[in-house]
Chimera marker file (.cmm) of the C-alpha trace (Angstrom):
<marker_set name="trace">
<marker id="1" x="54.180" y="-9.374" z="40.817" r="1" g="1" b="0" radius="0.5"/>
<marker id="2" x="52.559" y="-6.078" z="40.984" r="1" g="1" b="0" radius="0.5"/>
<marker id="3" x="49.627" y="-5.023" z="38.393" r="1" g="1" b="0" radius="0.5"/>
<marker id="4" x="50.328" y="-2.414" z="35.882" r="1" g="1" b="0" radius="0.5"/>
<marker id="5" x="47.587" y="-0.244" z="36.858" r="1" g="1" b="0" radius="0.5"/>
<marker id="6" x="48.681" y="-0.540" z="40.704" r="1" g="1" b="0" radius="0.5"/>
<marker id="7" x="46.236" y="0.561" z="43.132" r="1" g="1" b="0" radius="0.5"/>
<marker id="8" x="44.180" y="3.279" z="41.169" r="1" g="1" b="0" radius="0.5"/>
<marker id="9" x="40.699" y="2.035" z="39.803" r="1" g="1" b="0" radius="0.5"/>
<marker id="10" x="40.267" y="5.188" z="37.730" r="1" g="1" b="0" radius="0.5"/>
<marker id="11" x="42.896" y="4.346" z="35.502" r="1" g="1" b="0" radius="0.5"/>
<marker id="12" x="41.785" y="1.041" z="35.295" r="1" g="1" b="0" radius="0.5"/>
<marker id="13" x="38.055" y="2.263" z="34.478" r="1" g="1" b="0" radius="0.5"/>
<marker id="14" x="39.943" y="4.630" z="31.800" r="1" g="1" b="0" radius="0.5"/>
<marker id="15" x="41.557" y="1.963" z="30.162" r="1" g="1" b="0" radius="0.5"/>
<marker id="16" x="38.530" y="-0.269" z="29.777" r="1" g="1" b="0" radius="0.5"/>
<marker id="17" x="36.394" y="2.434" z="28.305" r="1" g="1" b="0" radius="0.5"/>
<marker id="18" x="39.179" y="3.005" z="25.896" r="1" g="1" b="0" radius="0.5"/>
<marker id="19" x="39.052" y="-0.513" z="25.133" r="1" g="1" b="0" radius="0.5"/>
<marker id="20" x="35.264" y="-0.787" z="24.927" r="1" g="1" b="0" radius="0.5"/>
<marker id="21" x="35.333" y="2.435" z="22.687" r="1" g="1" b="0" radius="0.5"/>
<marker id="22" x="37.684" y="0.952" z="20.387" r="1" g="1" b="0" radius="0.5"/>
<marker id="23" x="35.606" y="-2.438" z="20.180" r="1" g="1" b="0" radius="0.5"/>
<marker id="24" x="32.403" y="-0.404" z="19.455" r="1" g="1" b="0" radius="0.5"/>
<marker id="25" x="33.963" y="1.839" z="17.057" r="1" g="1" b="0" radius="0.5"/>
<marker id="26" x="35.445" y="-1.251" z="14.905" r="1" g="1" b="0" radius="0.5"/>
<marker id="27" x="31.982" y="-3.108" z="14.822" r="1" g="1" b="0" radius="0.5"/>
<marker id="28" x="30.062" y="0.022" z="13.848" r="1" g="1" b="0" radius="0.5"/>
<marker id="29" x="30.526" y="-0.224" z="9.991" r="1" g="1" b="0" radius="0.5"/>
<marker id="30" x="29.836" y="-3.788" z="9.875" r="1" g="1" b="0" radius="0.5"/>
<marker id="31" x="26.385" y="-3.363" z="11.675" r="1" g="1" b="0" radius="0.5"/>
<marker id="32" x="25.470" y="-0.461" z="9.467" r="1" g="1" b="0" radius="0.5"/>
<marker id="33" x="26.101" y="-2.258" z="6.187" r="1" g="1" b="0" radius="0.5"/>
<marker id="34" x="23.938" y="-5.164" z="7.600" r="1" g="1" b="0" radius="0.5"/>
<marker id="35" x="21.240" y="-2.665" z="8.698" r="1" g="1" b="0" radius="0.5"/>
<marker id="36" x="20.995" y="-1.158" z="5.385" r="1" g="1" b="0" radius="0.5"/>
<marker id="37" x="21.027" y="-4.853" z="3.655" r="1" g="1" b="0" radius="0.5"/>
<marker id="38" x="18.209" y="-5.692" z="5.913" r="1" g="1" b="0" radius="0.5"/>
<marker id="39" x="16.420" y="-2.243" z="5.036" r="1" g="1" b="0" radius="0.5"/>
<marker id="40" x="16.814" y="-3.011" z="1.158" r="1" g="1" b="0" radius="0.5"/>
<marker id="41" x="15.779" y="-6.323" z="1.392" r="1" g="1" b="0" radius="0.5"/>
<marker id="42" x="12.821" y="-5.193" z="3.788" r="1" g="1" b="0" radius="0.5"/>
<marker id="43" x="11.588" y="-2.495" z="0.893" r="1" g="1" b="0" radius="0.5"/>
<marker id="44" x="12.046" y="-5.061" z="-1.312" r="1" g="1" b="0" radius="0.5"/>
<marker id="45" x="9.647" y="-7.694" z="0.092" r="1" g="1" b="0" radius="0.5"/>
<marker id="46" x="7.176" y="-4.840" z="0.902" r="1" g="1" b="0" radius="0.5"/>
<marker id="47" x="6.957" y="-3.674" z="-2.748" r="1" g="1" b="0" radius="0.5"/>
<marker id="48" x="6.549" y="-7.454" z="-3.693" r="1" g="1" b="0" radius="0.5"/>
<marker id="49" x="3.770" y="-7.585" z="-1.027" r="1" g="1" b="0" radius="0.5"/>
<marker id="50" x="2.214" y="-4.461" z="-2.494" r="1" g="1" b="0" radius="0.5"/>
<marker id="51" x="2.608" y="-5.690" z="-5.788" r="1" g="1" b="0" radius="0.5"/>
<marker id="52" x="0.548" y="-9.275" z="-4.779" r="1" g="1" b="0" radius="0.5"/>
<marker id="53" x="-2.135" y="-7.133" z="-3.284" r="1" g="1" b="0" radius="0.5"/>
<marker id="54" x="-2.603" y="-5.308" z="-6.716" r="1" g="1" b="0" radius="0.5"/>
<marker id="55" x="-2.637" y="-8.245" z="-8.039" r="1" g="1" b="0" radius="0.5"/>
<marker id="56" x="-5.280" y="-10.065" z="-6.606" r="1" g="1" b="0" radius="0.5"/>
<marker id="57" x="-7.452" y="-6.822" z="-6.181" r="1" g="1" b="0" radius="0.5"/>
<marker id="58" x="-7.370" y="-6.559" z="-10.129" r="1" g="1" b="0" radius="0.5"/>
<marker id="59" x="-8.540" y="-10.294" z="-10.615" r="1" g="1" b="0" radius="0.5"/>
<marker id="60" x="-11.616" y="-9.217" z="-9.275" r="1" g="1" b="0" radius="0.5"/>
<marker id="61" x="-12.171" y="-7.290" z="-12.024" r="1" g="1" b="0" radius="0.5"/>
<marker id="62" x="-13.737" y="-8.673" z="-15.614" r="1" g="1" b="0" radius="0.5"/>
<marker id="63" x="-11.214" y="-8.010" z="-18.392" r="1" g="1" b="0" radius="0.5"/>
<marker id="64" x="-12.527" y="-4.462" z="-19.835" r="1" g="1" b="0" radius="0.5"/>
<marker id="65" x="-13.664" y="-3.237" z="-16.787" r="1" g="1" b="0" radius="0.5"/>
<marker id="66" x="-12.950" y="0.649" z="-16.593" r="1" g="1" b="0" radius="0.5"/>
<marker id="67" x="-10.582" y="1.407" z="-13.499" r="1" g="1" b="0" radius="0.5"/>
<marker id="68" x="-8.351" y="4.583" z="-12.254" r="1" g="1" b="0" radius="0.5"/>
<marker id="69" x="-5.256" y="3.687" z="-11.403" r="1" g="1" b="0" radius="0.5"/>
<marker id="70" x="-2.845" y="6.017" z="-9.300" r="1" g="1" b="0" radius="0.5"/>
<marker id="71" x="0.517" y="4.951" z="-9.779" r="1" g="1" b="0" radius="0.5"/>
<marker id="72" x="3.375" y="5.105" z="-7.453" r="1" g="1" b="0" radius="0.5"/>
<marker id="73" x="4.735" y="8.213" z="-9.230" r="1" g="1" b="0" radius="0.5"/>
<marker id="74" x="1.370" y="10.136" z="-8.780" r="1" g="1" b="0" radius="0.5"/>
<marker id="75" x="0.042" y="9.565" z="-12.214" r="1" g="1" b="0" radius="0.5"/>
<marker id="76" x="-3.890" y="9.035" z="-12.701" r="1" g="1" b="0" radius="0.5"/>
<marker id="77" x="-4.472" y="6.964" z="-15.626" r="1" g="1" b="0" radius="0.5"/>
<marker id="78" x="-7.736" y="6.173" z="-16.629" r="1" g="1" b="0" radius="0.5"/>
<marker id="79" x="-8.901" y="3.140" z="-19.040" r="1" g="1" b="0" radius="0.5"/>
<marker id="80" x="-10.068" y="-0.476" z="-19.471" r="1" g="1" b="0" radius="0.5"/>
<marker id="81" x="-8.339" y="-3.864" z="-17.844" r="1" g="1" b="0" radius="0.5"/>
<marker id="82" x="-6.870" y="-6.045" z="-20.139" r="1" g="1" b="0" radius="0.5"/>
<marker id="83" x="-5.235" y="-9.476" z="-19.801" r="1" g="1" b="0" radius="0.5"/>
<marker id="84" x="-3.400" y="-10.063" z="-16.227" r="1" g="1" b="0" radius="0.5"/>
<marker id="85" x="-0.220" y="-11.996" z="-16.215" r="1" g="1" b="0" radius="0.5"/>
<marker id="86" x="2.177" y="-13.057" z="-13.355" r="1" g="1" b="0" radius="0.5"/>
<marker id="87" x="3.876" y="-9.935" z="-13.379" r="1" g="1" b="0" radius="0.5"/>
<marker id="88" x="2.154" y="-7.409" z="-15.375" r="1" g="1" b="0" radius="0.5"/>
<marker id="89" x="-1.024" y="-6.488" z="-17.042" r="1" g="1" b="0" radius="0.5"/>
<marker id="90" x="-2.289" y="-4.740" z="-20.201" r="1" g="1" b="0" radius="0.5"/>
<marker id="91" x="-4.178" y="-1.573" z="-19.649" r="1" g="1" b="0" radius="0.5"/>
<marker id="92" x="-6.061" y="0.716" z="-22.452" r="1" g="1" b="0" radius="0.5"/>
<marker id="93" x="-5.685" y="4.068" z="-22.013" r="1" g="1" b="0" radius="0.5"/>
<marker id="94" x="-9.346" y="5.526" z="-22.195" r="1" g="1" b="0" radius="0.5"/>
<marker id="95" x="-7.765" y="8.912" z="-23.665" r="1" g="1" b="0" radius="0.5"/>
<marker id="96" x="-5.560" y="7.628" z="-26.650" r="1" g="1" b="0" radius="0.5"/>
<marker id="97" x="-6.679" y="3.971" z="-26.815" r="1" g="1" b="0" radius="0.5"/>
<marker id="98" x="-3.126" y="2.879" z="-26.406" r="1" g="1" b="0" radius="0.5"/>
<marker id="99" x="-2.701" y="-0.499" z="-24.891" r="1" g="1" b="0" radius="0.5"/>
<marker id="100" x="0.222" y="-0.680" z="-22.172" r="1" g="1" b="0" radius="0.5"/>
<marker id="101" x="1.781" y="-3.094" z="-19.749" r="1" g="1" b="0" radius="0.5"/>
<marker id="102" x="1.716" y="-2.088" z="-16.171" r="1" g="1" b="0" radius="0.5"/>
<marker id="103" x="4.013" y="-3.816" z="-13.753" r="1" g="1" b="0" radius="0.5"/>
<marker id="104" x="1.936" y="-4.509" z="-10.522" r="1" g="1" b="0" radius="0.5"/>
<marker id="105" x="4.623" y="-2.852" z="-8.166" r="1" g="1" b="0" radius="0.5"/>
<marker id="106" x="4.434" y="0.345" z="-10.567" r="1" g="1" b="0" radius="0.5"/>
<marker id="107" x="0.507" y="0.843" z="-9.202" r="1" g="1" b="0" radius="0.5"/>
<marker id="108" x="-0.068" y="2.648" z="-6.177" r="1" g="1" b="0" radius="0.5"/>
<marker id="109" x="-3.841" y="2.483" z="-5.755" r="1" g="1" b="0" radius="0.5"/>
<marker id="110" x="-6.818" y="0.580" z="-7.738" r="1" g="1" b="0" radius="0.5"/>
<marker id="111" x="-9.912" y="2.710" z="-7.939" r="1" g="1" b="0" radius="0.5"/>
<marker id="112" x="-13.418" y="2.388" z="-9.623" r="1" g="1" b="0" radius="0.5"/>
<marker id="113" x="-14.835" y="5.518" z="-9.981" r="1" g="1" b="0" radius="0.5"/>
<marker id="114" x="-18.404" y="5.139" z="-9.651" r="1" g="1" b="0" radius="0.5"/>
<marker id="115" x="-19.542" y="8.174" z="-11.417" r="1" g="1" b="0" radius="0.5"/>
<marker id="116" x="-21.961" y="7.745" z="-14.043" r="1" g="1" b="0" radius="0.5"/>
<marker id="117" x="-21.049" y="7.343" z="-17.707" r="1" g="1" b="0" radius="0.5"/>
<marker id="118" x="-23.316" y="7.793" z="-20.589" r="1" g="1" b="0" radius="0.5"/>
<marker id="119" x="-26.503" y="9.073" z="-21.461" r="1" g="1" b="0" radius="0.5"/>
<marker id="120" x="-29.417" y="8.242" z="-18.917" r="1" g="1" b="0" radius="0.5"/>
<marker id="121" x="-27.060" y="6.723" z="-16.523" r="1" g="1" b="0" radius="0.5"/>
<marker id="122" x="-27.286" y="10.032" z="-14.118" r="1" g="1" b="0" radius="0.5"/>
<marker id="123" x="-31.081" y="8.613" z="-12.950" r="1" g="1" b="0" radius="0.5"/>
<marker id="124" x="-29.932" y="5.194" z="-11.982" r="1" g="1" b="0" radius="0.5"/>
<marker id="125" x="-31.476" y="4.427" z="-8.493" r="1" g="1" b="0" radius="0.5"/>
<marker id="126" x="-29.091" y="2.058" z="-6.450" r="1" g="1" b="0" radius="0.5"/>
<marker id="127" x="-30.503" y="-1.002" z="-4.506" r="1" g="1" b="0" radius="0.5"/>
<marker id="128" x="-28.891" y="0.784" z="-1.187" r="1" g="1" b="0" radius="0.5"/>
<marker id="129" x="-31.244" y="3.610" z="-1.947" r="1" g="1" b="0" radius="0.5"/>
<marker id="130" x="-34.529" y="1.756" z="-2.185" r="1" g="1" b="0" radius="0.5"/>
<marker id="131" x="-33.924" y="-0.308" z="0.759" r="1" g="1" b="0" radius="0.5"/>
<marker id="132" x="-33.491" y="2.957" z="2.996" r="1" g="1" b="0" radius="0.5"/>
<marker id="133" x="-36.268" y="4.318" z="1.331" r="1" g="1" b="0" radius="0.5"/>
<marker id="134" x="-38.289" y="1.330" z="2.128" r="1" g="1" b="0" radius="0.5"/>
<marker id="135" x="-37.027" y="1.245" z="5.890" r="1" g="1" b="0" radius="0.5"/>
<marker id="136" x="-37.870" y="4.978" z="6.287" r="1" g="1" b="0" radius="0.5"/>
<marker id="137" x="-41.437" y="4.784" z="4.542" r="1" g="1" b="0" radius="0.5"/>
<marker id="138" x="-41.668" y="1.576" z="7.232" r="1" g="1" b="0" radius="0.5"/>
<marker id="139" x="-40.741" y="3.515" z="10.257" r="1" g="1" b="0" radius="0.5"/>
<marker id="140" x="-43.004" y="6.303" z="9.664" r="1" g="1" b="0" radius="0.5"/>
<marker id="141" x="-45.860" y="3.862" z="8.808" r="1" g="1" b="0" radius="0.5"/>
<marker id="142" x="-45.327" y="2.445" z="12.361" r="1" g="1" b="0" radius="0.5"/>
<marker id="143" x="-45.022" y="5.891" z="13.926" r="1" g="1" b="0" radius="0.5"/>
<marker id="144" x="-48.215" y="6.948" z="12.672" r="1" g="1" b="0" radius="0.5"/>
<marker id="145" x="-50.020" y="3.848" z="13.681" r="1" g="1" b="0" radius="0.5"/>
<marker id="146" x="-49.126" y="4.308" z="17.137" r="1" g="1" b="0" radius="0.5"/>
<marker id="147" x="-50.166" y="7.855" z="17.173" r="1" g="1" b="0" radius="0.5"/>
<marker id="148" x="-53.518" y="6.649" z="16.626" r="1" g="1" b="0" radius="0.5"/>
<link id1="1" id2="2" r="1" g="1" b="0" radius="0.2"/>
<link id1="2" id2="3" r="1" g="1" b="0" radius="0.2"/>
<link id1="3" id2="4" r="1" g="1" b="0" radius="0.2"/>
<link id1="4" id2="5" r="1" g="1" b="0" radius="0.2"/>
<link id1="5" id2="6" r="1" g="1" b="0" radius="0.2"/>
<link id1="6" id2="7" r="1" g="1" b="0" radius="0.2"/>
<link id1="7" id2="8" r="1" g="1" b="0" radius="0.2"/>
<link id1="8" id2="9" r="1" g="1" b="0" radius="0.2"/>
<link id1="9" id2="10" r="1" g="1" b="0" radius="0.2"/>
<link id1="10" id2="11" r="1" g="1" b="0" radius="0.2"/>
<link id1="11" id2="12" r="1" g="1" b="0" radius="0.2"/>
<link id1="12" id2="13" r="1" g="1" b="0" radius="0.2"/>
<link id1="13" id2="14" r="1" g="1" b="0" radius="0.2"/>
<link id1="14" id2="15" r="1" g="1" b="0" radius="0.2"/>
<link id1="15" id2="16" r="1" g="1" b="0" radius="0.2"/>
<link id1="16" id2="17" r="1" g="1" b="0" radius="0.2"/>
<link id1="17" id2="18" r="1" g="1" b="0" radius="0.2"/>
<link id1="18" id2="19" r="1" g="1" b="0" radius="0.2"/>
<link id1="19" id2="20" r="1" g="1" b="0" radius="0.2"/>
<link id1="20" id2="21" r="1" g="1" b="0" radius="0.2"/>
<link id1="21" id2="22" r="1" g="1" b="0" radius="0.2"/>
<link id1="22" id2="23" r="1" g="1" b="0" radius="0.2"/>
<link id1="23" id2="24" r="1" g="1" b="0" radius="0.2"/>
<link id1="24" id2="25" r="1" g="1" b="0" radius="0.2"/>
<link id1="25" id2="26" r="1" g="1" b="0" radius="0.2"/>
<link id1="26" id2="27" r="1" g="1" b="0" radius="0.2"/>
<link id1="27" id2="28" r="1" g="1" b="0" radius="0.2"/>
<link id1="28" id2="29" r="1" g="1" b="0" radius="0.2"/>
<link id1="29" id2="30" r="1" g="1" b="0" radius="0.2"/>
<link id1="30" id2="31" r="1" g="1" b="0" radius="0.2"/>
<link id1="31" id2="32" r="1" g="1" b="0" radius="0.2"/>
<link id1="32" id2="33" r="1" g="1" b="0" radius="0.2"/>
<link id1="33" id2="34" r="1" g="1" b="0" radius="0.2"/>
<link id1="34" id2="35" r="1" g="1" b="0" radius="0.2"/>
<link id1="35" id2="36" r="1" g="1" b="0" radius="0.2"/>
<link id1="36" id2="37" r="1" g="1" b="0" radius="0.2"/>
<link id1="37" id2="38" r="1" g="1" b="0" radius="0.2"/>
<link id1="38" id2="39" r="1" g="1" b="0" radius="0.2"/>
<link id1="39" id2="40" r="1" g="1" b="0" radius="0.2"/>
<link id1="40" id2="41" r="1" g="1" b="0" radius="0.2"/>
<link id1="41" id2="42" r="1" g="1" b="0" radius="0.2"/>
<link id1="42" id2="43" r="1" g="1" b="0" radius="0.2"/>
<link id1="43" id2="44" r="1" g="1" b="0" radius="0.2"/>
<link id1="44" id2="45" r="1" g="1" b="0" radius="0.2"/>
<link id1="45" id2="46" r="1" g="1" b="0" radius="0.2"/>
<link id1="46" id2="47" r="1" g="1" b="0" radius="0.2"/>
<link id1="47" id2="48" r="1" g="1" b="0" radius="0.2"/>
<link id1="48" id2="49" r="1" g="1" b="0" radius="0.2"/>
<link id1="49" id2="50" r="1" g="1" b="0" radius="0.2"/>
<link id1="50" id2="51" r="1" g="1" b="0" radius="0.2"/>
<link id1="51" id2="52" r="1" g="1" b="0" radius="0.2"/>
<link id1="52" id2="53" r="1" g="1" b="0" radius="0.2"/>
<link id1="53" id2="54" r="1" g="1" b="0" radius="0.2"/>
<link id1="54" id2="55" r="1" g="1" b="0" radius="0.2"/>
<link id1="55" id2="56" r="1" g="1" b="0" radius="0.2"/>
<link id1="56" id2="57" r="1" g="1" b="0" radius="0.2"/>
<link id1="57" id2="58" r="1" g="1" b="0" radius="0.2"/>
<link id1="58" id2="59" r="1" g="1" b="0" radius="0.2"/>
<link id1="59" id2="60" r="1" g="1" b="0" radius="0.2"/>
<link id1="60" id2="61" r="1" g="1" b="0" radius="0.2"/>
<link id1="61" id2="62" r="1" g="1" b="0" radius="0.2"/>
<link id1="62" id2="63" r="1" g="1" b="0" radius="0.2"/>
<link id1="63" id2="64" r="1" g="1" b="0" radius="0.2"/>
<link id1="64" id2="65" r="1" g="1" b="0" radius="0.2"/>
<link id1="65" id2="66" r="1" g="1" b="0" radius="0.2"/>
<link id1="66" id2="67" r="1" g="1" b="0" radius="0.2"/>
<link id1="67" id2="68" r="1" g="1" b="0" radius="0.2"/>
<link id1="68" id2="69" r="1" g="1" b="0" radius="0.2"/>
<link id1="69" id2="70" r="1" g="1" b="0" radius="0.2"/>
<link id1="70" id2="71" r="1" g="1" b="0" radius="0.2"/>
<link id1="71" id2="72" r="1" g="1" b="0" radius="0.2"/>
<link id1="72" id2="73" r="1" g="1" b="0" radius="0.2"/>
<link id1="73" id2="74" r="1" g="1" b="0" radius="0.2"/>
<link id1="74" id2="75" r="1" g="1" b="0" radius="0.2"/>
<link id1="75" id2="76" r="1" g="1" b="0" radius="0.2"/>
<link id1="76" id2="77" r="1" g="1" b="0" radius="0.2"/>
<link id1="77" id2="78" r="1" g="1" b="0" radius="0.2"/>
<link id1="78" id2="79" r="1" g="1" b="0" radius="0.2"/>
<link id1="79" id2="80" r="1" g="1" b="0" radius="0.2"/>
<link id1="80" id2="81" r="1" g="1" b="0" radius="0.2"/>
<link id1="81" id2="82" r="1" g="1" b="0" radius="0.2"/>
<link id1="82" id2="83" r="1" g="1" b="0" radius="0.2"/>
<link id1="83" id2="84" r="1" g="1" b="0" radius="0.2"/>
<link id1="84" id2="85" r="1" g="1" b="0" radius="0.2"/>
<link id1="85" id2="86" r="1" g="1" b="0" radius="0.2"/>
<link id1="86" id2="87" r="1" g="1" b="0" radius="0.2"/>
<link id1="87" id2="88" r="1" g="1" b="0" radius="0.2"/>
<link id1="88" id2="89" r="1" g="1" b="0" radius="0.2"/>
<link id1="89" id2="90" r="1" g="1" b="0" radius="0.2"/>
<link id1="90" id2="91" r="1" g="1" b="0" radius="0.2"/>
<link id1="91" id2="92" r="1" g="1" b="0" radius="0.2"/>
<link id1="92" id2="93" r="1" g="1" b="0" radius="0.2"/>
<link id1="93" id2="94" r="1" g="1" b="0" radius="0.2"/>
<link id1="94" id2="95" r="1" g="1" b="0" radius="0.2"/>
<link id1="95" id2="96" r="1" g="1" b="0" radius="0.2"/>
<link id1="96" id2="97" r="1" g="1" b="0" radius="0.2"/>
<link id1="97" id2="98" r="1" g="1" b="0" radius="0.2"/>
<link id1="98" id2="99" r="1" g="1" b="0" radius="0.2"/>
<link id1="99" id2="100" r="1" g="1" b="0" radius="0.2"/>
<link id1="100" id2="101" r="1" g="1" b="0" radius="0.2"/>
<link id1="101" id2="102" r="1" g="1" b="0" radius="0.2"/>
<link id1="102" id2="103" r="1" g="1" b="0" radius="0.2"/>
<link id1="103" id2="104" r="1" g="1" b="0" radius="0.2"/>
<link id1="104" id2="105" r="1" g="1" b="0" radius="0.2"/>
<link id1="105" id2="106" r="1" g="1" b="0" radius="0.2"/>
<link id1="106" id2="107" r="1" g="1" b="0" radius="0.2"/>
<link id1="107" id2="108" r="1" g="1" b="0" radius="0.2"/>
<link id1="108" id2="109" r="1" g="1" b="0" radius="0.2"/>
<link id1="109" id2="110" r="1" g="1" b="0" radius="0.2"/>
<link id1="110" id2="111" r="1" g="1" b="0" radius="0.2"/>
<link id1="111" id2="112" r="1" g="1" b="0" radius="0.2"/>
<link id1="112" id2="113" r="1" g="1" b="0" radius="0.2"/>
<link id1="113" id2="114" r="1" g="1" b="0" radius="0.2"/>
<link id1="114" id2="115" r="1" g="1" b="0" radius="0.2"/>
<link id1="115" id2="116" r="1" g="1" b="0" radius="0.2"/>
<link id1="116" id2="117" r="1" g="1" b="0" radius="0.2"/>
<link id1="117" id2="118" r="1" g="1" b="0" radius="0.2"/>
<link id1="118" id2="119" r="1" g="1" b="0" radius="0.2"/>
<link id1="119" id2="120" r="1" g="1" b="0" radius="0.2"/>
<link id1="120" id2="121" r="1" g="1" b="0" radius="0.2"/>
<link id1="121" id2="122" r="1" g="1" b="0" radius="0.2"/>
<link id1="122" id2="123" r="1" g="1" b="0" radius="0.2"/>
<link id1="123" id2="124" r="1" g="1" b="0" radius="0.2"/>
<link id1="124" id2="125" r="1" g="1" b="0" radius="0.2"/>
<link id1="125" id2="126" r="1" g="1" b="0" radius="0.2"/>
<link id1="126" id2="127" r="1" g="1" b="0" radius="0.2"/>
<link id1="127" id2="128" r="1" g="1" b="0" radius="0.2"/>
<link id1="128" id2="129" r="1" g="1" b="0" radius="0.2"/>
<link id1="129" id2="130" r="1" g="1" b="0" radius="0.2"/>
<link id1="130" id2="131" r="1" g="1" b="0" radius="0.2"/>
<link id1="131" id2="132" r="1" g="1" b="0" radius="0.2"/>
<link id1="132" id2="133" r="1" g="1" b="0" radius="0.2"/>
<link id1="133" id2="134" r="1" g="1" b="0" radius="0.2"/>
<link id1="134" id2="135" r="1" g="1" b="0" radius="0.2"/>
<link id1="135" id2="136" r="1" g="1" b="0" radius="0.2"/>
<link id1="136" id2="137" r="1" g="1" b="0" radius="0.2"/>
<link id1="137" id2="138" r="1" g="1" b="0" radius="0.2"/>
<link id1="138" id2="139" r="1" g="1" b="0" radius="0.2"/>
<link id1="139" id2="140" r="1" g="1" b="0" radius="0.2"/>
<link id1="140" id2="141" r="1" g="1" b="0" radius="0.2"/>
<link id1="141" id2="142" r="1" g="1" b="0" radius="0.2"/>
<link id1="142" id2="143" r="1" g="1" b="0" radius="0.2"/>
<link id1="143" id2="144" r="1" g="1" b="0" radius="0.2"/>
<link id1="144" id2="145" r="1" g="1" b="0" radius="0.2"/>
<link id1="145" id2="146" r="1" g="1" b="0" radius="0.2"/>
<link id1="146" id2="147" r="1" g="1" b="0" radius="0.2"/>
<link id1="147" id2="148" r="1" g="1" b="0" radius="0.2"/>
</marker_set>
């Protein structure tokens, strides 16, 4: 019995390429839907991970702490932290005094603006400044002692 392709290897290669291309095209839509599912689950898991990070960061602050929140839609919120729950927290806006519940996933960043607030607070000297000044004075004293 003779082969369908005969003695021509070019015809065999062309036929094998056509079969391989049809298999690839037939399986392409299935692989795209699987990859889109994995990307959506990946983005959902990254949002959940970010929400857990925000929750743990907010737990470090006392209720009533003044915070600066940058939401995911780039809106800046300033106000006081309220009660924390598993899915959200209450936040009292400093401009309107309105209390709102904000989901952890909506928060992009949590900041504490360490700008002085209130009368007389601009003259507050931090411990770090005192330590740095003490080191400079001690270094100057040692240098002066060695020069003599």
